[in-house]
Gaussian input, Z-matrix of N, CA and C with variables (Angstrom, degrees):
# hf/3-21g

backbone

0 1
 N
 C     1     B1
 C     2     B2     1     A1
 N     3     B3     2     A2     1     D1
 C     4     B4     3     A3     2     D2
 C     5     B5     4     A4     3     D3
 N     6     B6     5     A5     4     D4
 C     7     B7     6     A6     5     D5
 C     8     B8     7     A7     6     D6
 N     9     B9     8     A8     7     D7
 C    10    B10     9     A9     8     D8
 C    11    B11    10    A10     9     D9
 N    12    B12    11    A11    10    D10
 C    13    B13    12    A12    11    D11
 C    14    B14    13    A13    12    D12
 N    15    B15    14    A14    13    D13
 C    16    B16    15    A15    14    D14
 C    17    B17    16    A16    15    D15
 N    18    B18    17    A17    16    D16
 C    19    B19    18    A18    17    D17
 C    20    B20    19    A19    18    D18
 N    21    B21    20    A20    19    D19
 C    22    B22    21    A21    20    D20
 C    23    B23    22    A22    21    D21
 N    24    B24    23    A23    22    D22
 C    25    B25    24    A24    23    D23
 C    26    B26    25    A25    24    D24
 N    27    B27    26    A26    25    D25
 C    28    B28    27    A27    26    D26
 C    29    B29    28    A28    27    D27
 N    30    B30    29    A29    28    D28
 C    31    B31    30    A30    29    D29
 C    32    B32    31    A31    30    D30
 N    33    B33    32    A32    31    D31
 C    34    B34    33    A33    32    D32
 C    35    B35    34    A34    33    D33
 N    36    B36    35    A35    34    D34
 C    37    B37    36    A36    35    D35
 C    38    B38    37    A37    36    D36
 N    39    B39    38    A38    37    D37
 C    40    B40    39    A39    38    D38
 C    41    B41    40    A40    39    D39
 N    42    B42    41    A41    40    D40
 C    43    B43    42    A42    41    D41
 C    44    B44    43    A43    42    D42
 N    45    B45    44    A44    43    D43
 C    46    B46    45    A45    44    D44
 C    47    B47    46    A46    45    D45
 N    48    B48    47    A47    46    D46
 C    49    B49    48    A48    47    D47
 C    50    B50    49    A49    48    D48
 N    51    B51    50    A50    49    D49
 C    52    B52    51    A51    50    D50
 C    53    B53    52    A52    51    D51
 N    54    B54    53    A53    52    D52
 C    55    B55    54    A54    53    D53
 C    56    B56    55    A55    54    D54
 N    57    B57    56    A56    55    D55
 C    58    B58    57    A57    56    D56
 C    59    B59    58    A58    57    D57
 N    60    B60    59    A59    58    D58
 C    61    B61    60    A60    59    D59
 C    62    B62    61    A61    60    D60
 N    63    B63    62    A62    61    D61
 C    64    B64    63    A63    62    D62
 C    65    B65    64    A64    63    D63
 N    66    B66    65    A65    64    D64
 C    67    B67    66    A66    65    D65
 C    68    B68    67    A67    66    D66
 N    69    B69    68    A68    67    D67
 C    70    B70    69    A69    68    D68
 C    71    B71    70    A70    69    D69
 N    72    B72    71    A71    70    D70
 C    73    B73    72    A72    71    D71
 C    74    B74    73    A73    72    D72
 N    75    B75    74    A74    73    D73
 C    76    B76    75    A75    74    D74
 C    77    B77    76    A76    75    D75
 N    78    B78    77    A77    76    D76
 C    79    B79    78    A78    77    D77
 C    80    B80    79    A79    78    D78
 N    81    B81    80    A80    79    D79
 C    82    B82    81    A81    80    D80
 C    83    B83    82    A82    81    D81
 N    84    B84    83    A83    82    D82
 C    85    B85    84    A84    83    D83
 C    86    B86    85    A85    84    D84
 N    87    B87    86    A86    85    D85
 C    88    B88    87    A87    86    D86
 C    89    B89    88    A88    87    D87
 N    90    B90    89    A89    88    D88
 C    91    B91    90    A90    89    D89
 C    92    B92    91    A91    90    D90
 N    93    B93    92    A92    91    D91
 C    94    B94    93    A93    92    D92
 C    95    B95    94    A94    93    D93
 N    96    B96    95    A95    94    D94
 C    97    B97    96    A96    95    D95
 C    98    B98    97    A97    96    D96
 N    99    B99    98    A98    97    D97
 C   100   B100    99    A99    98    D98
 C   101   B101   100   A100    99    D99
 N   102   B102   101   A101   100   D100
 C   103   B103   102   A102   101   D101
 C   104   B104   103   A103   102   D102
 N   105   B105   104   A104   103   D103
 C   106   B106   105   A105   104   D104
 C   107   B107   106   A106   105   D105
 N   108   B108   107   A107   106   D106
 C   109   B109   108   A108   107   D107
 C   110   B110   109   A109   108   D108
 N   111   B111   110   A110   109   D109
 C   112   B112   111   A111   110   D110
 C   113   B113   112   A112   111   D111
 N   114   B114   113   A113   112   D112
 C   115   B115   114   A114   113   D113
 C   116   B116   115   A115   114   D114
 N   117   B117   116   A116   115   D115
 C   118   B118   117   A117   116   D116
 C   119   B119   118   A118   117   D117
 N   120   B120   119   A119   118   D118
 C   121   B121   120   A120   119   D119
 C   122   B122   121   A121   120   D120
 N   123   B123   122   A122   121   D121
 C   124   B124   123   A123   122   D122
 C   125   B125   124   A124   123   D123
 N   126   B126   125   A125   124   D124
 C   127   B127   126   A126   125   D125
 C   128   B128   127   A127   126   D126
 N   129   B129   128   A128   127   D127
 C   130   B130   129   A129   128   D128
 C   131   B131   130   A130   129   D129
 N   132   B132   131   A131   130   D130
 C   133   B133   132   A132   131   D131
 C   134   B134   133   A133   132   D132
 N   135   B135   134   A134   133   D133
 C   136   B136   135   A135   134   D134
 C   137   B137   136   A136   135   D135
 N   138   B138   137   A137   136   D136
 C   139   B139   138   A138   137   D137
 C   140   B140   139   A139   138   D138
 N   141   B141   140   A140   139   D139
 C   142   B142   141   A141   140   D140
 C   143   B143   142   A142   141   D141
 N   144   B144   143   A143   142   D142
 C   145   B145   144   A144   143   D143
 C   146   B146   145   A145   144   D144
 N   147   B147   146   A146   145   D145
 C   148   B148   147   A147   146   D146
 C   149   B149   148   A148   147   D147
 N   150   B150   149   A149   148   D148
 C   151   B151   150   A150   149   D149
 C   152   B152   151   A151   150   D150
 N   153   B153   152   A152   151   D151
 C   154   B154   153   A153   152   D152
 C   155   B155   154   A154   153   D153
 N   156   B156   155   A155   154   D154
 C   157   B157   156   A156   155   D155
 C   158   B158   157   A157   156   D156
 N   159   B159   158   A158   157   D157
 C   160   B160   159   A159   158   D158
 C   161   B161   160   A160   159   D159
 N   162   B162   161   A161   160   D160
 C   163   B163   162   A162   161   D161
 C   164   B164   163   A163   162   D162
 N   165   B165   164   A164   163   D163
 C   166   B166   165   A165   164   D164
 C   167   B167   166   A166   165   D165
 N   168   B168   167   A167   166   D166
 C   169   B169   168   A168   167   D167
 C   170   B170   169   A169   168   D168
 N   171   B171   170   A170   169   D169
 C   172   B172   171   A171   170   D170
 C   173   B173   172   A172   171   D171
 N   174   B174   173   A173   172   D172
 C   175   B175   174   A174   173   D173
 C   176   B176   175   A175   174   D174
 N   177   B177   176   A176   175   D175
 C   178   B178   177   A177   176   D176
 C   179   B179   178   A178   177   D177
 N   180   B180   179   A179   178   D178
 C   181   B181   180   A180   179   D179
 C   182   B182   181   A181   180   D180
 N   183   B183   182   A182   181   D181
 C   184   B184   183   A183   182   D182
 C   185   B185   184   A184   183   D183
 N   186   B186   185   A185   184   D184
 C   187   B187   186   A186   185   D185
 C   188   B188   187   A187   186   D186
 N   189   B189   188   A188   187   D187
 C   190   B190   189   A189   188   D188
 C   191   B191   190   A190   189   D189
 N   192   B192   191   A191   190   D190
 C   193   B193   192   A192   191   D191
 C   194   B194   193   A193   192   D192
 N   195   B195   194   A194   193   D193
 C   196   B196   195   A195   194   D194
 C   197   B197   196   A196   195   D195
 N   198   B198   197   A197   196   D196
 C   199   B199   198   A198   197   D197
 C   200   B200   199   A199   198   D198
 N   201   B201   200   A200   199   D199
 C   202   B202   201   A201   200   D200
 C   203   B203   202   A202   201   D201
 N   204   B204   203   A203   202   D202
 C   205   B205   204   A204   203   D203
 C   206   B206   205   A205   204   D204
 N   207   B207   206   A206   205   D205
 C   208   B208   207   A207   206   D206
 C   209   B209   208   A208   207   D207
 N   210   B210   209   A209   208   D208
 C   211   B211   210   A210   209   D209
 C   212   B212   211   A211   210   D210
 N   213   B213   212   A212   211   D211
 C   214   B214   213   A213   212   D212
 C   215   B215   214   A214   213   D213
 N   216   B216   215   A215   214   D214
 C   217   B217   216   A216   215   D215
 C   218   B218   217   A217   216   D216
 N   219   B219   218   A218   217   D217
 C   220   B220   219   A219   218   D218
 C   221   B221   220   A220   219   D219
 N   222   B222   221   A221   220   D220
 C   223   B223   222   A222   221   D221
 C   224   B224   223   A223   222   D222
 N   225   B225   224   A224   223   D223
 C   226   B226   225   A225   224   D224
 C   227   B227   226   A226   225   D225
 N   228   B228   227   A227   226   D226
 C   229   B229   228   A228   227   D227
 C   230   B230   229   A229   228   D228
 N   231   B231   230   A230   229   D229
 C   232   B232   231   A231   230   D230
 C   233   B233   232   A232   231   D231
 N   234   B234   233   A233   232   D232
 C   235   B235   234   A234   233   D233
 C   236   B236   235   A235   234   D234
 N   237   B237   236   A236   235   D235
 C   238   B238   237   A237   236   D236
 C   239   B239   238   A238   237   D237
 N   240   B240   239   A239   238   D238
 C   241   B241   240   A240   239   D239
 C   242   B242   241   A241   240   D240
 N   243   B243   242   A242   241   D241
 C   244   B244   243   A243   242   D242
 C   245   B245   244   A244   243   D243
 N   246   B246   245   A245   244   D244
 C   247   B247   246   A246   245   D245
 C   248   B248   247   A247   246   D246
 N   249   B249   248   A248   247   D247
 C   250   B250   249   A249   248   D248
 C   251   B251   250   A250   249   D249
 N   252   B252   251   A251   250   D250
 C   253   B253   252   A252   251   D251
 C   254   B254   253   A253   252   D252
 N   255   B255   254   A254   253   D253
 C   256   B256   255   A255   254   D254
 C   257   B257   256   A256   255   D255
 N   258   B258   257   A257   256   D256
 C   259   B259   258   A258   257   D257
 C   260   B260   259   A259   258   D258
 N   261   B261   260   A260   259   D259
 C   262   B262   261   A261   260   D260
 C   263   B263   262   A262   261   D261
 N   264   B264   263   A263   262   D262
 C   265   B265   264   A264   263   D263
 C   266   B266   265   A265   264   D264
 N   267   B267   266   A266   265   D265
 C   268   B268   267   A267   266   D266
 C   269   B269   268   A268   267   D267
 N   270   B270   269   A269   268   D268
 C   271   B271   270   A270   269   D269
 C   272   B272   271   A271   270   D270
 N   273   B273   272   A272   271   D271
 C   274   B274   273   A273   272   D272
 C   275   B275   274   A274   273   D273
 N   276   B276   275   A275   274   D274
 C   277   B277   276   A276   275   D275
 C   278   B278   277   A277   276   D276
 N   279   B279   278   A278   277   D277
 C   280   B280   279   A279   278   D278
 C   281   B281   280   A280   279   D279
 N   282   B282   281   A281   280   D280
 C   283   B283   282   A282   281   D281
 C   284   B284   283   A283   282   D282
 N   285   B285   284   A284   283   D283
 C   286   B286   285   A285   284   D284
 C   287   B287   286   A286   285   D285
 N   288   B288   287   A287   286   D286
 C   289   B289   288   A288   287   D287
 C   290   B290   289   A289   288   D288
 N   291   B291   290   A290   289   D289
 C   292   B292   291   A291   290   D290
 C   293   B293   292   A292   291   D291
 N   294   B294   293   A293   292   D292
 C   295   B295   294   A294   293   D293
 C   296   B296   295   A295   294   D294
 N   297   B297   296   A296   295   D295
 C   298   B298   297   A297   296   D296
 C   299   B299   298   A298   297   D297
 N   300   B300   299   A299   298   D298
 C   301   B301   300   A300   299   D299
 C   302   B302   301   A301   300   D300
 N   303   B303   302   A302   301   D301
 C   304   B304   303   A303   302   D302
 C   305   B305   304   A304   303   D303
 N   306   B306   305   A305   304   D304
 C   307   B307   306   A306   305   D305
 C   308   B308   307   A307   306   D306
 N   309   B309   308   A308   307   D307
 C   310   B310   309   A309   308   D308
 C   311   B311   310   A310   309   D309
 N   312   B312   311   A311   310   D310
 C   313   B313   312   A312   311   D311
 C   314   B314   313   A313   312   D312
 N   315   B315   314   A314   313   D313
 C   316   B316   315   A315   314   D314
 C   317   B317   316   A316   315   D315
 N   318   B318   317   A317   316   D316
 C   319   B319   318   A318   317   D317
 C   320   B320   319   A319   318   D318
 N   321   B321   320   A320   319   D319
 C   322   B322   321   A321   320   D320
 C   323   B323   322   A322   321   D321
 N   324   B324   323   A323   322   D322
 C   325   B325   324   A324   323   D323
 C   326   B326   325   A325   324   D324
 N   327   B327   326   A326   325   D325
 C   328   B328   327   A327   326   D326
 C   329   B329   328   A328   327   D327
 N   330   B330   329   A329   328   D328
 C   331   B331   330   A330   329   D329
 C   332   B332   331   A331   330   D330
 N   333   B333   332   A332   331   D331
 C   334   B334   333   A333   332   D332
 C   335   B335   334   A334   333   D333
 N   336   B336   335   A335   334   D334
 C   337   B337   336   A336   335   D335
 C   338   B338   337   A337   336   D336
 N   339   B339   338   A338   337   D337
 C   340   B340   339   A339   338   D338
 C   341   B341   340   A340   339   D339

   B1=1.4795
   B2=1.6044
   B3=1.3173
   B4=1.4122
   B5=1.4949
   B6=1.4325
   B7=1.4631
   B8=1.5046
   B9=1.2929
   B10=1.5511
   B11=1.4912
   B12=1.3812
   B13=1.4514
   B14=1.5092
   B15=1.3818
   B16=1.5002
   B17=1.5043
   B18=1.3740
   B19=1.5115
   B20=1.6011
   B21=1.2901
   B22=1.4821
   B23=1.5315
   B24=1.3667
   B25=1.4381
   B26=1.5675
   B27=1.3521
   B28=1.4348
   B29=1.5669
   B30=1.3854
   B31=1.4436
   B32=1.4238
   B33=1.3449
   B34=1.5239
   B35=1.5104
   B36=1.3452
   B37=1.4935
   B38=1.4989
   B39=1.3122
   B40=1.4964
   B41=1.6096
   B42=1.3214
   B43=1.4906
   B44=1.5225
   B45=1.3445
   B46=1.5274
   B47=1.5102
   B48=1.3368
   B49=1.4755
   B50=1.5237
   B51=1.2903
   B52=1.4450
   B53=1.5273
   B54=1.3262
   B55=1.4693
   B56=1.5257
   B57=1.2715
   B58=1.4722
   B59=1.5675
   B60=1.3077
   B61=1.4395
   B62=1.4958
   B63=1.3393
   B64=1.4467
   B65=1.5634
   B66=1.3624
   B67=1.4819
   B68=1.5497
   B69=1.3229
   B70=1.4717
   B71=1.5387
   B72=1.3252
   B73=1.4435
   B74=1.5402
   B75=1.2956
   B76=1.3954
   B77=1.5942
   B78=1.3454
   B79=1.4620
   B80=1.5588
   B81=1.2955
   B82=1.4542
   B83=1.6071
   B84=1.3388
   B85=1.4529
   B86=1.4726
   B87=1.3171
   B88=1.4811
   B89=1.4346
   B90=1.2962
   B91=1.4627
   B92=1.5016
   B93=1.4282
   B94=1.4795
   B95=1.5552
   B96=1.2945
   B97=1.4613
   B98=1.5800
   B99=1.2780
   B100=1.5076
   B101=1.4849
   B102=1.3240
   B103=1.5070
   B104=1.4735
   B105=1.3763
   B106=1.3950
   B107=1.5508
   B108=1.2647
   B109=1.5009
   B110=1.5298
   B111=1.4387
   B112=1.3722
   B113=1.5418
   B114=1.3103
   B115=1.4113
   B116=1.5848
   B117=1.2572
   B118=1.4119
   B119=1.4741
   B120=1.3409
   B121=1.5004
   B122=1.5299
   B123=1.3043
   B124=1.5084
   B125=1.4785
   B126=1.2561
   B127=1.4376
   B128=1.4960
   B129=1.3426
   B130=1.4244
   B131=1.4739
   B132=1.3446
   B133=1.4552
   B134=1.4664
   B135=1.3219
   B136=1.4157
   B137=1.5655
   B138=1.3148
   B139=1.4770
   B140=1.5549
   B141=1.3466
   B142=1.3612
   B143=1.5201
   B144=1.3355
   B145=1.5120
   B146=1.5698
   B147=1.3505
   B148=1.4575
   B149=1.4991
   B150=1.2889
   B151=1.4177
   B152=1.6435
   B153=1.3329
   B154=1.4861
   B155=1.5085
   B156=1.3507
   B157=1.4299
   B158=1.5445
   B159=1.3475
   B160=1.4592
   B161=1.5630
   B162=1.2988
   B163=1.4831
   B164=1.5143
   B165=1.4000
   B166=1.3719
   B167=1.5190
   B168=1.3615
   B169=1.4154
   B170=1.5424
   B171=1.2991
   B172=1.4816
   B173=1.4975
   B174=1.4158
   B175=1.4656
   B176=1.5000
   B177=1.3247
   B178=1.4596
   B179=1.5393
   B180=1.3602
   B181=1.4212
   B182=1.5790
   B183=1.3549
   B184=1.4516
   B185=1.5240
   B186=1.3275
   B187=1.4346
   B188=1.5096
   B189=1.3635
   B190=1.5076
   B191=1.5492
   B192=1.3235
   B193=1.5132
   B194=1.5726
   B195=1.2428
   B196=1.4212
   B197=1.5120
   B198=1.3236
   B199=1.4115
   B200=1.5427
   B201=1.3388
   B202=1.5397
   B203=1.4232
   B204=1.2726
   B205=1.4651
   B206=1.5590
   B207=1.3222
   B208=1.4500
   B209=1.5681
   B210=1.2710
   B211=1.4611
   B212=1.5173
   B213=1.3154
   B214=1.5274
   B215=1.5080
   B216=1.2780
   B217=1.3980
   B218=1.5400
   B219=1.3735
   B220=1.5237
   B221=1.5119
   B222=1.2525
   B223=1.4946
   B224=1.4994
   B225=1.3162
   B226=1.5333
   B227=1.5770
   B228=1.2919
   B229=1.4229
   B230=1.5313
   B231=1.3523
   B232=1.5225
   B233=1.4840
   B234=1.3498
   B235=1.4175
   B236=1.5756
   B237=1.3689
   B238=1.4730
   B239=1.4711
   B240=1.3579
   B241=1.4108
   B242=1.4325
   B243=1.3780
   B244=1.4299
   B245=1.5326
   B246=1.2986
   B247=1.4394
   B248=1.5397
   B249=1.3879
   B250=1.4570
   B251=1.5243
   B252=1.3286
   B253=1.4519
   B254=1.5706
   B255=1.2465
   B256=1.4796
   B257=1.5028
   B258=1.3077
   B259=1.4802
   B260=1.5459
   B261=1.3669
   B262=1.5279
   B263=1.5045
   B264=1.2759
   B265=1.5097
   B266=1.4226
   B267=1.3522
   B268=1.4188
   B269=1.5006
   B270=1.3651
   B271=1.4341
   B272=1.5149
   B273=1.2881
   B274=1.4852
   B275=1.5713
   B276=1.2189
   B277=1.5299
   B278=1.4769
   B279=1.3770
   B280=1.4971
   B281=1.5234
   B282=1.4056
   B283=1.4222
   B284=1.5892
   B285=1.1990
   B286=1.4708
   B287=1.4806
   B288=1.3587
   B289=1.4239
   B290=1.5579
   B291=1.3468
   B292=1.4706
   B293=1.4750
   B294=1.2621
   B295=1.3985
   B296=1.5338
   B297=1.2983
   B298=1.4754
   B299=1.5917
   B300=1.3604
   B301=1.4287
   B302=1.5164
   B303=1.3289
   B304=1.4897
   B305=1.5383
   B306=1.2863
   B307=1.4287
   B308=1.5371
   B309=1.2973
   B310=1.4941
   B311=1.5698
   B312=1.3300
   B313=1.4322
   B314=1.4487
   B315=1.3764
   B316=1.4909
   B317=1.4555
   B318=1.2691
   B319=1.5195
   B320=1.5184
   B321=1.3610
   B322=1.4072
   B323=1.5405
   B324=1.2856
   B325=1.4908
   B326=1.5022
   B327=1.3009
   B328=1.4335
   B329=1.5154
   B330=1.3484
   B331=1.4265
   B332=1.5592
   B333=1.2976
   B334=1.3858
   B335=1.5340
   B336=1.3890
   B337=1.4545
   B338=1.5086
   B339=1.2307
   B340=1.4953
   B341=1.5342
   A1=103.87
   A2=113.59
   A3=119.20
   A4=111.43
   A5=111.01
   A6=118.95
   A7=108.36
   A8=113.95
   A9=118.58
   A10=110.10
   A11=109.28
   A12=119.68
   A13=104.22
   A14=113.72
   A15=118.61
   A16=106.24
   A17=109.77
   A18=118.33
   A19=109.10
   A20=111.85
   A21=119.13
   A22=110.59
   A23=118.85
   A24=123.67
   A25=108.41
   A26=113.53
   A27=119.47
   A28=108.14
   A29=116.15
   A30=119.09
   A31=107.94
   A32=118.29
   A33=124.00
   A34=109.62
   A35=115.08
   A36=122.91
   A37=112.13
   A38=120.04
   A39=123.53
   A40=109.56
   A41=116.77
   A42=117.29
   A43=116.50
   A44=113.75
   A45=115.52
   A46=113.95
   A47=113.62
   A48=119.54
   A49=114.49
   A50=115.19
   A51=121.82
   A52=105.80
   A53=121.12
   A54=120.79
   A55=109.02
   A56=115.34
   A57=121.40
   A58=109.33
   A59=117.66
   A60=118.45
   A61=113.36
   A62=116.15
   A63=121.44
   A64=108.48
   A65=116.55
   A66=121.02
   A67=108.25
   A68=116.31
   A69=122.27
   A70=111.09
   A71=118.00
   A72=120.49
   A73=107.83
   A74=122.18
   A75=122.03
   A76=112.08
   A77=116.41
   A78=119.88
   A79=109.91
   A80=117.69
   A81=120.78
   A82=113.86
   A83=112.64
   A84=118.57
   A85=114.97
   A86=117.05
   A87=117.70
   A88=114.63
   A89=122.80
   A90=127.96
   A91=107.61
   A92=119.33
   A93=120.83
   A94=110.26
   A95=117.41
   A96=121.91
   A97=108.17
   A98=117.78
   A99=122.74
   A100=110.41
   A101=116.93
   A102=118.61
   A103=111.50
   A104=117.29
   A105=120.11
   A106=113.52
   A107=114.46
   A108=117.58
   A109=112.98
   A110=115.08
   A111=119.16
   A112=114.23
   A113=117.44
   A114=120.45
   A115=111.11
   A116=115.68
   A117=120.74
   A118=113.56
   A119=112.46
   A120=123.86
   A121=104.98
   A122=117.50
   A123=119.74
   A124=115.39
   A125=117.97
   A126=125.47
   A127=112.96
   A128=116.20
   A129=120.08
   A130=107.09
   A131=116.07
   A132=124.58
   A133=109.53
   A134=119.00
   A135=121.99
   A136=111.05
   A137=112.26
   A138=120.18
   A139=107.68
   A140=117.15
   A141=123.01
   A142=110.24
   A143=114.53
   A144=120.67
   A145=107.31
   A146=114.77
   A147=119.45
   A148=106.29
   A149=112.98
   A150=121.76
   A151=107.70
   A152=108.82
   A153=113.02
   A154=113.33
   A155=113.96
   A156=119.81
   A157=112.72
   A158=115.50
   A159=122.36
   A160=107.22
   A161=117.36
   A162=121.78
   A163=106.89
   A164=114.63
   A165=122.87
   A166=111.08
   A167=113.30
   A168=119.19
   A169=107.16
   A170=115.72
   A171=121.82
   A172=105.14
   A173=116.85
   A174=119.73
   A175=105.54
   A176=114.51
   A177=122.58
   A178=104.05
   A179=113.12
   A180=113.32
   A181=109.55
   A182=114.98
   A183=127.39
   A184=104.45
   A185=118.82
   A186=121.34
   A187=108.66
   A188=117.02
   A189=115.79
   A190=106.07
   A191=112.77
   A192=117.69
   A193=110.67
   A194=124.55
   A195=124.06
   A196=112.75
   A197=118.87
   A198=122.55
   A199=111.83
   A200=115.53
   A201=118.82
   A202=114.67
   A203=119.02
   A204=126.20
   A205=105.67
   A206=119.52
   A207=124.35
   A208=110.45
   A209=120.38
   A210=123.84
   A211=111.04
   A212=115.26
   A213=115.26
   A214=110.74
   A215=120.07
   A216=124.30
   A217=111.13
   A218=109.38
   A219=118.31
   A220=111.17
   A221=118.15
   A222=121.31
   A223=108.50
   A224=118.61
   A225=125.13
   A226=105.29
   A227=122.00
   A228=119.97
   A229=105.98
   A230=120.70
   A231=116.17
   A232=111.33
   A233=118.53
   A234=120.68
   A235=113.63
   A236=116.56
   A237=118.47
   A238=111.81
   A239=118.18
   A240=120.70
   A241=114.90
   A242=121.02
   A243=125.53
   A244=110.42
   A245=118.05
   A246=123.07
   A247=107.02
   A248=114.25
   A249=118.79
   A250=110.40
   A251=116.12
   A252=120.21
   A253=106.26
   A254=118.61
   A255=121.79
   A256=111.66
   A257=118.04
   A258=118.18
   A259=110.31
   A260=117.85
   A261=116.28
   A262=111.10
   A263=122.69
   A264=123.43
   A265=111.14
   A266=121.34
   A267=128.19
   A268=110.29
   A269=112.69
   A270=118.86
   A271=115.28
   A272=118.17
   A273=125.45
   A274=108.55
   A275=115.66
   A276=122.10
   A277=109.21
   A278=114.74
   A279=119.56
   A280=109.53
   A281=117.43
   A282=117.59
   A283=112.58
   A284=120.48
   A285=126.11
   A286=112.45
   A287=118.62
   A288=121.23
   A289=105.61
   A290=112.13
   A291=116.42
   A292=114.29
   A293=125.37
   A294=129.73
   A295=111.11
   A296=117.99
   A297=119.74
   A298=109.08
   A299=112.92
   A300=117.84
   A301=113.76
   A302=113.65
   A303=117.96
   A304=108.60
   A305=116.17
   A306=120.16
   A307=108.49
   A308=116.29
   A309=117.53
   A310=105.37
   A311=116.60
   A312=126.94
   A313=106.83
   A314=119.68
   A315=118.70
   A316=112.49
   A317=116.27
   A318=124.01
   A319=113.13
   A320=116.35
   A321=121.31
   A322=112.60
   A323=114.16
   A324=117.02
   A325=110.85
   A326=120.97
   A327=124.28
   A328=108.48
   A329=118.15
   A330=122.65
   A331=111.43
   A332=116.14
   A333=121.56
   A334=111.63
   A335=116.15
   A336=120.22
   A337=111.06
   A338=119.69
   A339=121.83
   A340=111.53
   D1=132.92
   D2=172.32
   D3=-106.24
   D4=136.76
   D5=172.24
   D6=-121.96
   D7=123.38
   D8=-174.20
   D9=-134.31
   D10=150.50
   D11=171.30
   D12=-143.20
   D13=113.85
   D14=-176.46
   D15=-128.57
   D16=139.99
   D17=177.98
   D18=-103.61
   D19=130.94
   D20=179.80
   D21=-121.17
   D22=134.83
   D23=178.25
   D24=-79.12
   D25=133.15
   D26=173.63
   D27=-85.35
   D28=141.97
   D29=177.25
   D30=-63.31
   D31=143.27
   D32=174.84
   D33=-56.75
   D34=138.76
   D35=177.56
   D36=78.44
   D37=14.43
   D38=-175.19
   D39=-109.26
   D40=5.09
   D41=-178.52
   D42=-55.41
   D43=-43.42
   D44=176.81
   D45=-64.65
   D46=-33.37
   D47=174.87
   D48=-68.05
   D49=-32.12
   D50=176.66
   D51=-74.37
   D52=-36.03
   D53=172.65
   D54=-55.20
   D55=-49.86
   D56=-175.98
   D57=-63.81
   D58=-41.92
   D59=-179.12
   D60=-63.35
   D61=-47.10
   D62=-177.56
   D63=-65.00
   D64=-37.27
   D65=178.95
   D66=-65.74
   D67=-39.94
   D68=177.42
   D69=-58.97
   D70=-46.47
   D71=-178.59
   D72=-67.28
   D73=-42.14
   D74=-177.63
   D75=-70.65
   D76=-31.34
   D77=179.54
   D78=-75.95
   D79=-25.84
   D80=179.19
   D81=-113.89
   D82=39.33
   D83=-178.21
   D84=-59.82
   D85=-36.38
   D86=175.32
   D87=-57.67
   D88=-43.62
   D89=178.17
   D90=-72.12
   D91=-42.09
   D92=177.49
   D93=-55.31
   D94=-43.53
   D95=-174.12
   D96=-66.26
   D97=-35.93
   D98=176.21
   D99=-57.91
   D100=-41.64
   D101=-175.85
   D102=-72.76
   D103=-26.37
   D104=175.81
   D105=-61.36
   D106=-31.18
   D107=178.59
   D108=-57.05
   D109=-50.69
   D110=177.58
   D111=-64.68
   D112=-28.06
   D113=179.02
   D114=-84.95
   D115=-5.07
   D116=-175.68
   D117=52.72
   D118=40.59
   D119=-177.85
   D120=-88.99
   D121=120.08
   D122=171.34
   D123=-85.69
   D124=-36.05
   D125=174.58
   D126=-144.54
   D127=136.56
   D128=174.29
   D129=-146.65
   D130=126.08
   D131=-178.38
   D132=-130.46
   D133=140.58
   D134=171.41
   D135=-114.57
   D136=123.96
   D137=177.90
   D138=-103.61
   D139=149.49
   D140=179.31
   D141=-123.80
   D142=136.42
   D143=-178.01
   D144=-131.88
   D145=130.88
   D146=169.27
   D147=-115.82
   D148=125.26
   D149=179.14
   D150=-126.42
   D151=100.16
   D152=-169.59
   D153=62.59
   D154=-124.08
   D155=-179.62
   D156=-89.00
   D157=-8.76
   D158=-171.78
   D159=-96.99
   D160=143.45
   D161=178.88
   D162=-128.72
   D163=146.25
   D164=177.55
   D165=-134.53
   D166=152.48
   D167=172.11
   D168=-119.73
   D169=137.75
   D170=179.32
   D171=-115.14
   D172=133.89
   D173=171.82
   D174=-109.01
   D175=130.78
   D176=172.68
   D177=-116.25
   D178=132.05
   D179=179.46
   D180=-151.80
   D181=152.31
   D182=172.15
   D183=-120.03
   D184=118.46
   D185=-170.42
   D186=-140.55
   D187=144.18
   D188=176.68
   D189=-78.03
   D190=159.30
   D191=-168.20
   D192=-72.06
   D193=-16.15
   D194=-176.13
   D195=-114.19
   D196=32.07
   D197=179.34
   D198=-83.44
   D199=151.18
   D200=173.40
   D201=-68.09
   D202=142.38
   D203=-177.00
   D204=-78.27
   D205=145.54
   D206=175.00
   D207=-53.83
   D208=-35.16
   D209=-179.14
   D210=-65.94
   D211=-23.53
   D212=-178.22
   D213=-98.99
   D214=6.49
   D215=-178.89
   D216=-79.88
   D217=147.29
   D218=175.77
   D219=-101.93
   D220=-2.72
   D221=-174.60
   D222=-68.44
   D223=135.20
   D224=-178.84
   D225=-56.24
   D226=-42.81
   D227=-168.84
   D228=-72.58
   D229=-29.88
   D230=176.69
   D231=-72.04
   D232=-34.36
   D233=176.78
   D234=-63.92
   D235=-38.96
   D236=171.48
   D237=-66.52
   D238=-44.71
   D239=176.12
   D240=-52.18
   D241=-39.25
   D242=179.88
   D243=-74.58
   D244=-29.61
   D245=174.74
   D246=-59.01
   D247=-51.22
   D248=179.04
   D249=-59.73
   D250=-43.80
   D251=-176.64
   D252=-58.22
   D253=-55.53
   D254=-178.62
   D255=-54.03
   D256=-40.49
   D257=-177.24
   D258=-75.84
   D259=-29.88
   D260=-166.99
   D261=-107.17
   D262=-32.59
   D263=-176.90
   D264=-79.15
   D265=134.81
   D266=179.71
   D267=-85.34
   D268=96.43
   D269=-176.57
   D270=-69.28
   D271=-10.96
   D272=177.75
   D273=-80.15
   D274=-21.42
   D275=179.36
   D276=-96.38
   D277=123.87
   D278=-179.76
   D279=-63.42
   D280=132.40
   D281=171.94
   D282=-63.76
   D283=151.39
   D284=175.39
   D285=-105.82
   D286=112.46
   D287=177.38
   D288=-91.88
   D289=125.08
   D290=171.67
   D291=-86.16
   D292=149.62
   D293=-173.78
   D294=-98.14
   D295=118.97
   D296=175.52
   D297=-64.51
   D298=133.70
   D299=176.41
   D300=-107.94
   D301=-28.46
   D302=176.85
   D303=-145.39
   D304=131.40
   D305=179.44
   D306=-115.47
   D307=127.69
   D308=-174.75
   D309=-126.05
   D310=97.45
   D311=176.42
   D312=-128.39
   D313=114.51
   D314=174.79
   D315=-54.12
   D316=148.20
   D317=-178.26
   D318=-51.30
   D319=-46.34
   D320=-176.91
   D321=-62.05
   D322=-37.24
   D323=175.41
   D324=-73.61
   D325=-47.33
   D326=179.75
   D327=-54.63
   D328=-42.62
   D329=-174.61
   D330=-67.81
   D331=-27.02
   D332=-179.96
   D333=-82.75
   D334=-16.89
   D335=175.42
   D336=-80.79
   D337=-34.91
   D338=-172.35
   D339=-99.18

C-alpha cells in the first residue's frame, strides 16, 4: 500500500482553469469513482493552496501497489483530467513529495483495503 502527499505548482494565470477542473471532477464524481477501481485507489483527495500570487495543488492518496496509473486509463474522465493537468500544472517546477511520519488506519479499515 502506498500513501502519498505531493505538492504541485500551478502555472501562473491558471487559477480559473483550476476552478473549472475541480468543478469538473466534482460534477462527474460517479465516473471519477469508477476510474479509482482500476487504479486500486482507496482514497484520493486534492487540496488547494493559494500563497500570495502562487497557487499549489496537493494530492493525497492511499493506493494499492498494483493499481493502474491514470496515464494508462482509457476512461473518458481520466483523459479530460489529464488535459486539465497538462494545462494547469507547471511541469518546470519539481513536485514536492512529503514524507509520511505516522499512519493511523484502524485494522478493520486497513484489512478491508487490502
